[in-house]
Chimera marker file (.cmm) of the C-alpha trace (Angstrom):
<marker_set name="trace">
<marker id="1" x="192.665" y="109.174" z="54.790" r="1" g="1" b="0" radius="0.5"/>
<marker id="2" x="188.375" y="109.987" z="54.324" r="1" g="1" b="0" radius="0.5"/>
<marker id="3" x="188.263" y="106.060" z="53.354" r="1" g="1" b="0" radius="0.5"/>
<marker id="4" x="189.733" y="105.300" z="56.323" r="1" g="1" b="0" radius="0.5"/>
<marker id="5" x="187.353" y="107.216" z="58.306" r="1" g="1" b="0" radius="0.5"/>
<marker id="6" x="184.614" y="105.529" z="56.372" r="1" g="1" b="0" radius="0.5"/>
<marker id="7" x="185.728" y="102.266" z="57.136" r="1" g="1" b="0" radius="0.5"/>
<marker id="8" x="185.963" y="103.276" z="60.739" r="1" g="1" b="0" radius="0.5"/>
<marker id="9" x="182.382" y="104.359" z="61.057" r="1" g="1" b="0" radius="0.5"/>
<marker id="10" x="180.779" y="101.773" z="59.264" r="1" g="1" b="0" radius="0.5"/>
<marker id="11" x="182.745" y="99.080" z="61.366" r="1" g="1" b="0" radius="0.5"/>
<marker id="12" x="181.696" y="101.141" z="64.469" r="1" g="1" b="0" radius="0.5"/>
<marker id="13" x="177.820" y="101.052" z="63.513" r="1" g="1" b="0" radius="0.5"/>
<marker id="14" x="178.054" y="97.317" z="62.619" r="1" g="1" b="0" radius="0.5"/>
<marker id="15" x="179.558" y="96.767" z="65.923" r="1" g="1" b="0" radius="0.5"/>
<marker id="16" x="177.056" y="99.044" z="67.890" r="1" g="1" b="0" radius="0.5"/>
<marker id="17" x="173.845" y="96.966" z="66.106" r="1" g="1" b="0" radius="0.5"/>
<marker id="18" x="175.074" y="93.490" z="66.622" r="1" g="1" b="0" radius="0.5"/>
<marker id="19" x="176.081" y="94.386" z="70.037" r="1" g="1" b="0" radius="0.5"/>
<marker id="20" x="172.383" y="96.173" z="70.111" r="1" g="1" b="0" radius="0.5"/>
<marker id="21" x="170.848" y="92.746" z="68.197" r="1" g="1" b="0" radius="0.5"/>
<marker id="22" x="172.558" y="90.723" z="71.301" r="1" g="1" b="0" radius="0.5"/>
<marker id="23" x="171.272" y="92.788" z="73.971" r="1" g="1" b="0" radius="0.5"/>
<marker id="24" x="167.406" y="92.451" z="72.193" r="1" g="1" b="0" radius="0.5"/>
<marker id="25" x="168.218" y="88.536" z="72.192" r="1" g="1" b="0" radius="0.5"/>
<marker id="26" x="169.053" y="88.083" z="75.325" r="1" g="1" b="0" radius="0.5"/>
<marker id="27" x="166.106" y="90.412" z="76.945" r="1" g="1" b="0" radius="0.5"/>
<marker id="28" x="163.937" y="88.685" z="79.199" r="1" g="1" b="0" radius="0.5"/>
<marker id="29" x="160.767" y="87.444" z="77.885" r="1" g="1" b="0" radius="0.5"/>
<marker id="30" x="158.036" y="89.619" z="80.128" r="1" g="1" b="0" radius="0.5"/>
<marker id="31" x="155.906" y="87.007" z="80.097" r="1" g="1" b="0" radius="0.5"/>
<marker id="32" x="157.716" y="83.911" z="81.216" r="1" g="1" b="0" radius="0.5"/>
<marker id="33" x="160.986" y="85.598" z="82.916" r="1" g="1" b="0" radius="0.5"/>
<marker id="34" x="163.133" y="83.274" z="80.717" r="1" g="1" b="0" radius="0.5"/>
<marker id="35" x="166.271" y="84.255" z="78.920" r="1" g="1" b="0" radius="0.5"/>
<marker id="36" x="166.885" y="81.512" z="76.694" r="1" g="1" b="0" radius="0.5"/>
<marker id="37" x="167.733" y="83.035" z="73.464" r="1" g="1" b="0" radius="0.5"/>
<marker id="38" x="169.398" y="81.226" z="71.149" r="1" g="1" b="0" radius="0.5"/>
<marker id="39" x="172.535" y="83.147" z="71.925" r="1" g="1" b="0" radius="0.5"/>
<marker id="40" x="172.564" y="82.356" z="75.049" r="1" g="1" b="0" radius="0.5"/>
<marker id="41" x="171.870" y="78.659" z="74.756" r="1" g="1" b="0" radius="0.5"/>
<marker id="42" x="174.488" y="78.289" z="71.883" r="1" g="1" b="0" radius="0.5"/>
<marker id="43" x="177.000" y="80.146" z="74.105" r="1" g="1" b="0" radius="0.5"/>
<marker id="44" x="176.218" y="77.662" z="76.693" r="1" g="1" b="0" radius="0.5"/>
<marker id="45" x="176.704" y="74.998" z="75.011" r="1" g="1" b="0" radius="0.5"/>
<marker id="46" x="180.068" y="76.106" z="73.379" r="1" g="1" b="0" radius="0.5"/>
<marker id="47" x="181.419" y="76.580" z="77.008" r="1" g="1" b="0" radius="0.5"/>
<marker id="48" x="180.291" y="73.172" z="78.240" r="1" g="1" b="0" radius="0.5"/>
<marker id="49" x="182.062" y="71.656" z="75.216" r="1" g="1" b="0" radius="0.5"/>
<marker id="50" x="185.136" y="73.846" z="75.750" r="1" g="1" b="0" radius="0.5"/>
<marker id="51" x="185.037" y="72.336" z="79.679" r="1" g="1" b="0" radius="0.5"/>
<marker id="52" x="184.598" y="68.625" z="78.541" r="1" g="1" b="0" radius="0.5"/>
<marker id="53" x="187.493" y="69.341" z="76.061" r="1" g="1" b="0" radius="0.5"/>
<marker id="54" x="189.453" y="70.749" z="79.213" r="1" g="1" b="0" radius="0.5"/>
<marker id="55" x="188.329" y="68.055" z="81.472" r="1" g="1" b="0" radius="0.5"/>
<marker id="56" x="189.545" y="64.531" z="78.829" r="1" g="1" b="0" radius="0.5"/>
<marker id="57" x="193.024" y="66.913" z="78.758" r="1" g="1" b="0" radius="0.5"/>
<marker id="58" x="193.326" y="66.763" z="82.484" r="1" g="1" b="0" radius="0.5"/>
<marker id="59" x="192.301" y="63.203" z="82.981" r="1" g="1" b="0" radius="0.5"/>
<marker id="60" x="194.608" y="61.966" z="80.516" r="1" g="1" b="0" radius="0.5"/>
<marker id="61" x="197.578" y="64.101" z="82.001" r="1" g="1" b="0" radius="0.5"/>
<marker id="62" x="196.908" y="63.881" z="85.473" r="1" g="1" b="0" radius="0.5"/>
<marker id="63" x="195.167" y="60.496" z="85.887" r="1" g="1" b="0" radius="0.5"/>
<marker id="64" x="195.155" y="58.225" z="83.154" r="1" g="1" b="0" radius="0.5"/>
<marker id="65" x="198.541" y="58.454" z="81.602" r="1" g="1" b="0" radius="0.5"/>
<marker id="66" x="200.903" y="58.661" z="84.957" r="1" g="1" b="0" radius="0.5"/>
<marker id="67" x="201.815" y="55.002" z="86.488" r="1" g="1" b="0" radius="0.5"/>
<marker id="68" x="199.624" y="56.088" z="89.835" r="1" g="1" b="0" radius="0.5"/>
<marker id="69" x="201.524" y="54.788" z="93.246" r="1" g="1" b="0" radius="0.5"/>
<marker id="70" x="199.363" y="53.794" z="94.989" r="1" g="1" b="0" radius="0.5"/>
<marker id="71" x="195.030" y="53.982" z="95.242" r="1" g="1" b="0" radius="0.5"/>
<marker id="72" x="195.409" y="57.134" z="97.551" r="1" g="1" b="0" radius="0.5"/>
<marker id="73" x="197.603" y="58.982" z="95.184" r="1" g="1" b="0" radius="0.5"/>
<marker id="74" x="195.188" y="57.577" z="92.309" r="1" g="1" b="0" radius="0.5"/>
<marker id="75" x="192.185" y="58.764" z="94.175" r="1" g="1" b="0" radius="0.5"/>
<marker id="76" x="193.988" y="62.226" z="94.630" r="1" g="1" b="0" radius="0.5"/>
<marker id="77" x="194.545" y="62.747" z="91.149" r="1" g="1" b="0" radius="0.5"/>
<marker id="78" x="191.177" y="61.531" z="90.029" r="1" g="1" b="0" radius="0.5"/>
<marker id="79" x="189.287" y="63.867" z="92.695" r="1" g="1" b="0" radius="0.5"/>
<marker id="80" x="191.523" y="66.901" z="91.566" r="1" g="1" b="0" radius="0.5"/>
<marker id="81" x="190.139" y="66.804" z="88.207" r="1" g="1" b="0" radius="0.5"/>
<marker id="82" x="186.802" y="66.510" z="89.681" r="1" g="1" b="0" radius="0.5"/>
<marker id="83" x="187.312" y="69.546" z="91.453" r="1" g="1" b="0" radius="0.5"/>
<marker id="84" x="188.350" y="71.641" z="89.013" r="1" g="1" b="0" radius="0.5"/>
<marker id="85" x="185.202" y="70.351" z="86.950" r="1" g="1" b="0" radius="0.5"/>
<marker id="86" x="183.208" y="71.205" z="90.009" r="1" g="1" b="0" radius="0.5"/>
<marker id="87" x="184.376" y="74.666" z="90.087" r="1" g="1" b="0" radius="0.5"/>
<marker id="88" x="184.575" y="75.424" z="86.245" r="1" g="1" b="0" radius="0.5"/>
<marker id="89" x="180.519" y="74.174" z="85.944" r="1" g="1" b="0" radius="0.5"/>
<marker id="90" x="180.184" y="76.240" z="88.785" r="1" g="1" b="0" radius="0.5"/>
<marker id="91" x="181.399" y="79.004" z="87.674" r="1" g="1" b="0" radius="0.5"/>
<marker id="92" x="179.030" y="78.681" z="84.006" r="1" g="1" b="0" radius="0.5"/>
<marker id="93" x="175.276" y="80.517" z="84.302" r="1" g="1" b="0" radius="0.5"/>
<marker id="94" x="172.696" y="77.878" z="82.890" r="1" g="1" b="0" radius="0.5"/>
<marker id="95" x="170.201" y="79.306" z="80.594" r="1" g="1" b="0" radius="0.5"/>
<marker id="96" x="166.376" y="78.478" z="82.602" r="1" g="1" b="0" radius="0.5"/>
<marker id="97" x="166.197" y="75.790" z="79.456" r="1" g="1" b="0" radius="0.5"/>
<marker id="98" x="168.993" y="73.656" z="80.921" r="1" g="1" b="0" radius="0.5"/>
<marker id="99" x="169.017" y="74.856" z="84.227" r="1" g="1" b="0" radius="0.5"/>
<marker id="100" x="167.596" y="72.317" z="86.177" r="1" g="1" b="0" radius="0.5"/>
<marker id="101" x="170.195" y="69.509" z="84.360" r="1" g="1" b="0" radius="0.5"/>
<marker id="102" x="173.312" y="71.996" z="85.237" r="1" g="1" b="0" radius="0.5"/>
<marker id="103" x="172.483" y="71.995" z="88.496" r="1" g="1" b="0" radius="0.5"/>
<marker id="104" x="171.792" y="67.810" z="88.415" r="1" g="1" b="0" radius="0.5"/>
<marker id="105" x="175.613" y="67.872" z="86.946" r="1" g="1" b="0" radius="0.5"/>
<marker id="106" x="177.226" y="69.571" z="89.439" r="1" g="1" b="0" radius="0.5"/>
<marker id="107" x="175.456" y="67.919" z="92.131" r="1" g="1" b="0" radius="0.5"/>
<marker id="108" x="176.432" y="64.393" z="90.584" r="1" g="1" b="0" radius="0.5"/>
<marker id="109" x="179.766" y="65.454" z="90.604" r="1" g="1" b="0" radius="0.5"/>
<marker id="110" x="179.772" y="66.764" z="94.203" r="1" g="1" b="0" radius="0.5"/>
<marker id="111" x="178.516" y="63.093" z="95.102" r="1" g="1" b="0" radius="0.5"/>
<marker id="112" x="181.118" y="61.407" z="92.977" r="1" g="1" b="0" radius="0.5"/>
<marker id="113" x="183.683" y="63.125" z="94.805" r="1" g="1" b="0" radius="0.5"/>
<marker id="114" x="182.139" y="62.340" z="98.209" r="1" g="1" b="0" radius="0.5"/>
<marker id="115" x="182.175" y="58.290" z="96.781" r="1" g="1" b="0" radius="0.5"/>
<marker id="116" x="185.524" y="58.396" z="96.116" r="1" g="1" b="0" radius="0.5"/>
<marker id="117" x="186.309" y="59.824" z="99.843" r="1" g="1" b="0" radius="0.5"/>
<marker id="118" x="184.316" y="56.960" z="101.499" r="1" g="1" b="0" radius="0.5"/>
<marker id="119" x="185.342" y="54.589" z="98.674" r="1" g="1" b="0" radius="0.5"/>
<marker id="120" x="188.989" y="55.286" z="99.894" r="1" g="1" b="0" radius="0.5"/>
<marker id="121" x="188.454" y="54.718" z="103.845" r="1" g="1" b="0" radius="0.5"/>
<marker id="122" x="188.622" y="51.284" z="103.797" r="1" g="1" b="0" radius="0.5"/>
<marker id="123" x="191.671" y="51.391" z="101.900" r="1" g="1" b="0" radius="0.5"/>
<marker id="124" x="194.927" y="50.738" z="103.748" r="1" g="1" b="0" radius="0.5"/>
<marker id="125" x="197.196" y="53.577" z="103.443" r="1" g="1" b="0" radius="0.5"/>
<marker id="126" x="199.687" y="52.057" z="100.814" r="1" g="1" b="0" radius="0.5"/>
<marker id="127" x="196.938" y="49.912" z="99.042" r="1" g="1" b="0" radius="0.5"/>
<marker id="128" x="198.142" y="49.469" z="95.046" r="1" g="1" b="0" radius="0.5"/>
<marker id="129" x="196.542" y="51.555" z="92.744" r="1" g="1" b="0" radius="0.5"/>
<marker id="130" x="194.568" y="48.567" z="91.417" r="1" g="1" b="0" radius="0.5"/>
<marker id="131" x="192.630" y="48.734" z="94.385" r="1" g="1" b="0" radius="0.5"/>
<marker id="132" x="190.762" y="52.145" z="93.712" r="1" g="1" b="0" radius="0.5"/>
<marker id="133" x="190.147" y="51.256" z="90.022" r="1" g="1" b="0" radius="0.5"/>
<marker id="134" x="188.403" y="48.039" z="91.628" r="1" g="1" b="0" radius="0.5"/>
<marker id="135" x="185.878" y="50.629" z="92.834" r="1" g="1" b="0" radius="0.5"/>
<marker id="136" x="184.363" y="51.635" z="90.138" r="1" g="1" b="0" radius="0.5"/>
<marker id="137" x="183.095" y="48.496" z="89.626" r="1" g="1" b="0" radius="0.5"/>
<marker id="138" x="181.410" y="48.845" z="92.920" r="1" g="1" b="0" radius="0.5"/>
<marker id="139" x="181.170" y="51.882" z="95.255" r="1" g="1" b="0" radius="0.5"/>
<marker id="140" x="181.697" y="54.454" z="92.617" r="1" g="1" b="0" radius="0.5"/>
<marker id="141" x="179.639" y="52.997" z="89.907" r="1" g="1" b="0" radius="0.5"/>
<marker id="142" x="176.395" y="55.098" z="90.468" r="1" g="1" b="0" radius="0.5"/>
<marker id="143" x="178.182" y="57.969" z="91.101" r="1" g="1" b="0" radius="0.5"/>
<marker id="144" x="179.961" y="57.448" z="87.512" r="1" g="1" b="0" radius="0.5"/>
<marker id="145" x="176.190" y="56.605" z="85.930" r="1" g="1" b="0" radius="0.5"/>
<marker id="146" x="174.735" y="59.339" z="87.608" r="1" g="1" b="0" radius="0.5"/>
<marker id="147" x="177.616" y="62.031" z="85.832" r="1" g="1" b="0" radius="0.5"/>
<marker id="148" x="177.205" y="60.252" z="82.646" r="1" g="1" b="0" radius="0.5"/>
<marker id="149" x="173.453" y="60.529" z="82.852" r="1" g="1" b="0" radius="0.5"/>
<marker id="150" x="173.707" y="64.453" z="83.877" r="1" g="1" b="0" radius="0.5"/>
<marker id="151" x="176.102" y="65.178" z="80.726" r="1" g="1" b="0" radius="0.5"/>
<marker id="152" x="173.501" y="63.161" z="78.794" r="1" g="1" b="0" radius="0.5"/>
<marker id="153" x="170.550" y="65.166" z="79.661" r="1" g="1" b="0" radius="0.5"/>
<marker id="154" x="172.365" y="68.604" z="78.903" r="1" g="1" b="0" radius="0.5"/>
<marker id="155" x="173.358" y="66.917" z="75.457" r="1" g="1" b="0" radius="0.5"/>
<marker id="156" x="169.667" y="66.340" z="74.609" r="1" g="1" b="0" radius="0.5"/>
<marker id="157" x="168.834" y="69.582" z="75.560" r="1" g="1" b="0" radius="0.5"/>
<marker id="158" x="171.218" y="70.453" z="72.972" r="1" g="1" b="0" radius="0.5"/>
<marker id="159" x="169.707" y="68.217" z="70.673" r="1" g="1" b="0" radius="0.5"/>
<marker id="160" x="166.261" y="69.632" z="70.865" r="1" g="1" b="0" radius="0.5"/>
<marker id="161" x="167.431" y="72.541" z="70.784" r="1" g="1" b="0" radius="0.5"/>
<marker id="162" x="168.981" y="72.226" z="67.405" r="1" g="1" b="0" radius="0.5"/>
<marker id="163" x="172.421" y="73.286" z="68.584" r="1" g="1" b="0" radius="0.5"/>
<marker id="164" x="175.449" y="70.846" z="67.510" r="1" g="1" b="0" radius="0.5"/>
<marker id="165" x="177.649" y="70.468" z="70.896" r="1" g="1" b="0" radius="0.5"/>
<marker id="166" x="179.703" y="67.550" z="72.582" r="1" g="1" b="0" radius="0.5"/>
<marker id="167" x="179.726" y="68.478" z="76.384" r="1" g="1" b="0" radius="0.5"/>
<marker id="168" x="180.689" y="65.073" z="77.419" r="1" g="1" b="0" radius="0.5"/>
<marker id="169" x="177.814" y="62.382" z="76.922" r="1" g="1" b="0" radius="0.5"/>
<marker id="170" x="179.081" y="59.242" z="76.321" r="1" g="1" b="0" radius="0.5"/>
<marker id="171" x="176.182" y="56.340" z="76.182" r="1" g="1" b="0" radius="0.5"/>
<marker id="172" x="177.088" y="53.023" z="77.231" r="1" g="1" b="0" radius="0.5"/>
<link id1="1" id2="2" r="1" g="1" b="0" radius="0.2"/>
<link id1="2" id2="3" r="1" g="1" b="0" radius="0.2"/>
<link id1="3" id2="4" r="1" g="1" b="0" radius="0.2"/>
<link id1="4" id2="5" r="1" g="1" b="0" radius="0.2"/>
<link id1="5" id2="6" r="1" g="1" b="0" radius="0.2"/>
<link id1="6" id2="7" r="1" g="1" b="0" radius="0.2"/>
<link id1="7" id2="8" r="1" g="1" b="0" radius="0.2"/>
<link id1="8" id2="9" r="1" g="1" b="0" radius="0.2"/>
<link id1="9" id2="10" r="1" g="1" b="0" radius="0.2"/>
<link id1="10" id2="11" r="1" g="1" b="0" radius="0.2"/>
<link id1="11" id2="12" r="1" g="1" b="0" radius="0.2"/>
<link id1="12" id2="13" r="1" g="1" b="0" radius="0.2"/>
<link id1="13" id2="14" r="1" g="1" b="0" radius="0.2"/>
<link id1="14" id2="15" r="1" g="1" b="0" radius="0.2"/>
<link id1="15" id2="16" r="1" g="1" b="0" radius="0.2"/>
<link id1="16" id2="17" r="1" g="1" b="0" radius="0.2"/>
<link id1="17" id2="18" r="1" g="1" b="0" radius="0.2"/>
<link id1="18" id2="19" r="1" g="1" b="0" radius="0.2"/>
<link id1="19" id2="20" r="1" g="1" b="0" radius="0.2"/>
<link id1="20" id2="21" r="1" g="1" b="0" radius="0.2"/>
<link id1="21" id2="22" r="1" g="1" b="0" radius="0.2"/>
<link id1="22" id2="23" r="1" g="1" b="0" radius="0.2"/>
<link id1="23" id2="24" r="1" g="1" b="0" radius="0.2"/>
<link id1="24" id2="25" r="1" g="1" b="0" radius="0.2"/>
<link id1="25" id2="26" r="1" g="1" b="0" radius="0.2"/>
<link id1="26" id2="27" r="1" g="1" b="0" radius="0.2"/>
<link id1="27" id2="28" r="1" g="1" b="0" radius="0.2"/>
<link id1="28" id2="29" r="1" g="1" b="0" radius="0.2"/>
<link id1="29" id2="30" r="1" g="1" b="0" radius="0.2"/>
<link id1="30" id2="31" r="1" g="1" b="0" radius="0.2"/>
<link id1="31" id2="32" r="1" g="1" b="0" radius="0.2"/>
<link id1="32" id2="33" r="1" g="1" b="0" radius="0.2"/>
<link id1="33" id2="34" r="1" g="1" b="0" radius="0.2"/>
<link id1="34" id2="35" r="1" g="1" b="0" radius="0.2"/>
<link id1="35" id2="36" r="1" g="1" b="0" radius="0.2"/>
<link id1="36" id2="37" r="1" g="1" b="0" radius="0.2"/>
<link id1="37" id2="38" r="1" g="1" b="0" radius="0.2"/>
<link id1="38" id2="39" r="1" g="1" b="0" radius="0.2"/>
<link id1="39" id2="40" r="1" g="1" b="0" radius="0.2"/>
<link id1="40" id2="41" r="1" g="1" b="0" radius="0.2"/>
<link id1="41" id2="42" r="1" g="1" b="0" radius="0.2"/>
<link id1="42" id2="43" r="1" g="1" b="0" radius="0.2"/>
<link id1="43" id2="44" r="1" g="1" b="0" radius="0.2"/>
<link id1="44" id2="45" r="1" g="1" b="0" radius="0.2"/>
<link id1="45" id2="46" r="1" g="1" b="0" radius="0.2"/>
<link id1="46" id2="47" r="1" g="1" b="0" radius="0.2"/>
<link id1="47" id2="48" r="1" g="1" b="0" radius="0.2"/>
<link id1="48" id2="49" r="1" g="1" b="0" radius="0.2"/>
<link id1="49" id2="50" r="1" g="1" b="0" radius="0.2"/>
<link id1="50" id2="51" r="1" g="1" b="0" radius="0.2"/>
<link id1="51" id2="52" r="1" g="1" b="0" radius="0.2"/>
<link id1="52" id2="53" r="1" g="1" b="0" radius="0.2"/>
<link id1="53" id2="54" r="1" g="1" b="0" radius="0.2"/>
<link id1="54" id2="55" r="1" g="1" b="0" radius="0.2"/>
<link id1="55" id2="56" r="1" g="1" b="0" radius="0.2"/>
<link id1="56" id2="57" r="1" g="1" b="0" radius="0.2"/>
<link id1="57" id2="58" r="1" g="1" b="0" radius="0.2"/>
<link id1="58" id2="59" r="1" g="1" b="0" radius="0.2"/>
<link id1="59" id2="60" r="1" g="1" b="0" radius="0.2"/>
<link id1="60" id2="61" r="1" g="1" b="0" radius="0.2"/>
<link id1="61" id2="62" r="1" g="1" b="0" radius="0.2"/>
<link id1="62" id2="63" r="1" g="1" b="0" radius="0.2"/>
<link id1="63" id2="64" r="1" g="1" b="0" radius="0.2"/>
<link id1="64" id2="65" r="1" g="1" b="0" radius="0.2"/>
<link id1="65" id2="66" r="1" g="1" b="0" radius="0.2"/>
<link id1="66" id2="67" r="1" g="1" b="0" radius="0.2"/>
<link id1="67" id2="68" r="1" g="1" b="0" radius="0.2"/>
<link id1="68" id2="69" r="1" g="1" b="0" radius="0.2"/>
<link id1="69" id2="70" r="1" g="1" b="0" radius="0.2"/>
<link id1="70" id2="71" r="1" g="1" b="0" radius="0.2"/>
<link id1="71" id2="72" r="1" g="1" b="0" radius="0.2"/>
<link id1="72" id2="73" r="1" g="1" b="0" radius="0.2"/>
<link id1="73" id2="74" r="1" g="1" b="0" radius="0.2"/>
<link id1="74" id2="75" r="1" g="1" b="0" radius="0.2"/>
<link id1="75" id2="76" r="1" g="1" b="0" radius="0.2"/>
<link id1="76" id2="77" r="1" g="1" b="0" radius="0.2"/>
<link id1="77" id2="78" r="1" g="1" b="0" radius="0.2"/>
<link id1="78" id2="79" r="1" g="1" b="0" radius="0.2"/>
<link id1="79" id2="80" r="1" g="1" b="0" radius="0.2"/>
<link id1="80" id2="81" r="1" g="1" b="0" radius="0.2"/>
<link id1="81" id2="82" r="1" g="1" b="0" radius="0.2"/>
<link id1="82" id2="83" r="1" g="1" b="0" radius="0.2"/>
<link id1="83" id2="84" r="1" g="1" b="0" radius="0.2"/>
<link id1="84" id2="85" r="1" g="1" b="0" radius="0.2"/>
<link id1="85" id2="86" r="1" g="1" b="0" radius="0.2"/>
<link id1="86" id2="87" r="1" g="1" b="0" radius="0.2"/>
<link id1="87" id2="88" r="1" g="1" b="0" radius="0.2"/>
<link id1="88" id2="89" r="1" g="1" b="0" radius="0.2"/>
<link id1="89" id2="90" r="1" g="1" b="0" radius="0.2"/>
<link id1="90" id2="91" r="1" g="1" b="0" radius="0.2"/>
<link id1="91" id2="92" r="1" g="1" b="0" radius="0.2"/>
<link id1="92" id2="93" r="1" g="1" b="0" radius="0.2"/>
<link id1="93" id2="94" r="1" g="1" b="0" radius="0.2"/>
<link id1="94" id2="95" r="1" g="1" b="0" radius="0.2"/>
<link id1="95" id2="96" r="1" g="1" b="0" radius="0.2"/>
<link id1="96" id2="97" r="1" g="1" b="0" radius="0.2"/>
<link id1="97" id2="98" r="1" g="1" b="0" radius="0.2"/>
<link id1="98" id2="99" r="1" g="1" b="0" radius="0.2"/>
<link id1="99" id2="100" r="1" g="1" b="0" radius="0.2"/>
<link id1="100" id2="101" r="1" g="1" b="0" radius="0.2"/>
<link id1="101" id2="102" r="1" g="1" b="0" radius="0.2"/>
<link id1="102" id2="103" r="1" g="1" b="0" radius="0.2"/>
<link id1="103" id2="104" r="1" g="1" b="0" radius="0.2"/>
<link id1="104" id2="105" r="1" g="1" b="0" radius="0.2"/>
<link id1="105" id2="106" r="1" g="1" b="0" radius="0.2"/>
<link id1="106" id2="107" r="1" g="1" b="0" radius="0.2"/>
<link id1="107" id2="108" r="1" g="1" b="0" radius="0.2"/>
<link id1="108" id2="109" r="1" g="1" b="0" radius="0.2"/>
<link id1="109" id2="110" r="1" g="1" b="0" radius="0.2"/>
<link id1="110" id2="111" r="1" g="1" b="0" radius="0.2"/>
<link id1="111" id2="112" r="1" g="1" b="0" radius="0.2"/>
<link id1="112" id2="113" r="1" g="1" b="0" radius="0.2"/>
<link id1="113" id2="114" r="1" g="1" b="0" radius="0.2"/>
<link id1="114" id2="115" r="1" g="1" b="0" radius="0.2"/>
<link id1="115" id2="116" r="1" g="1" b="0" radius="0.2"/>
<link id1="116" id2="117" r="1" g="1" b="0" radius="0.2"/>
<link id1="117" id2="118" r="1" g="1" b="0" radius="0.2"/>
<link id1="118" id2="119" r="1" g="1" b="0" radius="0.2"/>
<link id1="119" id2="120" r="1" g="1" b="0" radius="0.2"/>
<link id1="120" id2="121" r="1" g="1" b="0" radius="0.2"/>
<link id1="121" id2="122" r="1" g="1" b="0" radius="0.2"/>
<link id1="122" id2="123" r="1" g="1" b="0" radius="0.2"/>
<link id1="123" id2="124" r="1" g="1" b="0" radius="0.2"/>
<link id1="124" id2="125" r="1" g="1" b="0" radius="0.2"/>
<link id1="125" id2="126" r="1" g="1" b="0" radius="0.2"/>
<link id1="126" id2="127" r="1" g="1" b="0" radius="0.2"/>
<link id1="127" id2="128" r="1" g="1" b="0" radius="0.2"/>
<link id1="128" id2="129" r="1" g="1" b="0" radius="0.2"/>
<link id1="129" id2="130" r="1" g="1" b="0" radius="0.2"/>
<link id1="130" id2="131" r="1" g="1" b="0" radius="0.2"/>
<link id1="131" id2="132" r="1" g="1" b="0" radius="0.2"/>
<link id1="132" id2="133" r="1" g="1" b="0" radius="0.2"/>
<link id1="133" id2="134" r="1" g="1" b="0" radius="0.2"/>
<link id1="134" id2="135" r="1" g="1" b="0" radius="0.2"/>
<link id1="135" id2="136" r="1" g="1" b="0" radius="0.2"/>
<link id1="136" id2="137" r="1" g="1" b="0" radius="0.2"/>
<link id1="137" id2="138" r="1" g="1" b="0" radius="0.2"/>
<link id1="138" id2="139" r="1" g="1" b="0" radius="0.2"/>
<link id1="139" id2="140" r="1" g="1" b="0" radius="0.2"/>
<link id1="140" id2="141" r="1" g="1" b="0" radius="0.2"/>
<link id1="141" id2="142" r="1" g="1" b="0" radius="0.2"/>
<link id1="142" id2="143" r="1" g="1" b="0" radius="0.2"/>
<link id1="143" id2="144" r="1" g="1" b="0" radius="0.2"/>
<link id1="144" id2="145" r="1" g="1" b="0" radius="0.2"/>
<link id1="145" id2="146" r="1" g="1" b="0" radius="0.2"/>
<link id1="146" id2="147" r="1" g="1" b="0" radius="0.2"/>
<link id1="147" id2="148" r="1" g="1" b="0" radius="0.2"/>
<link id1="148" id2="149" r="1" g="1" b="0" radius="0.2"/>
<link id1="149" id2="150" r="1" g="1" b="0" radius="0.2"/>
<link id1="150" id2="151" r="1" g="1" b="0" radius="0.2"/>
<link id1="151" id2="152" r="1" g="1" b="0" radius="0.2"/>
<link id1="152" id2="153" r="1" g="1" b="0" radius="0.2"/>
<link id1="153" id2="154" r="1" g="1" b="0" radius="0.2"/>
<link id1="154" id2="155" r="1" g="1" b="0" radius="0.2"/>
<link id1="155" id2="156" r="1" g="1" b="0" radius="0.2"/>
<link id1="156" id2="157" r="1" g="1" b="0" radius="0.2"/>
<link id1="157" id2="158" r="1" g="1" b="0" radius="0.2"/>
<link id1="158" id2="159" r="1" g="1" b="0" radius="0.2"/>
<link id1="159" id2="160" r="1" g="1" b="0" radius="0.2"/>
<link id1="160" id2="161" r="1" g="1" b="0" radius="0.2"/>
<link id1="161" id2="162" r="1" g="1" b="0" radius="0.2"/>
<link id1="162" id2="163" r="1" g="1" b="0" radius="0.2"/>
<link id1="163" id2="164" r="1" g="1" b="0" radius="0.2"/>
<link id1="164" id2="165" r="1" g="1" b="0" radius="0.2"/>
<link id1="165" id2="166" r="1" g="1" b="0" radius="0.2"/>
<link id1="166" id2="167" r="1" g="1" b="0" radius="0.2"/>
<link id1="167" id2="168" r="1" g="1" b="0" radius="0.2"/>
<link id1="168" id2="169" r="1" g="1" b="0" radius="0.2"/>
<link id1="169" id2="170" r="1" g="1" b="0" radius="0.2"/>
<link id1="170" id2="171" r="1" g="1" b="0" radius="0.2"/>
<link id1="171" id2="172" r="1" g="1" b="0" radius="0.2"/>
</marker_set>
């Protein structure tokens, strides 16, 4: 029984020291007010990678692997995933080192959603799905490029910080 107590005491002590280390690593630097510890950045990029994986799965299951009946249903499915992404990325607290890039990503997603809405307006209610696809080469190309650039700007921060991450940067 005493061995079990010793193990529990050592485990509790180890956990307490780990918690203290995390708190100390995340303390604000009193000189510049930043909270960019390696642990905070690593956690941020891990979260961004997880959201990217979820995004890929959602686009595959809701948009690309479904035979879209019309431009409207295609756009609604696409926008639904973008809305989910906007919400997910909006919940992430970005460290100062990537705060500007993170805000630019959210803004780019919002603009993408607005572009979808504007692109659909001139289409007939029963327009074929191919007409929505055509918007990507025309009306939505700028929004698509902005979202891609925002992901790549975030990826560049990870690279500069020597953090392995895949946040969704696809360079074309």
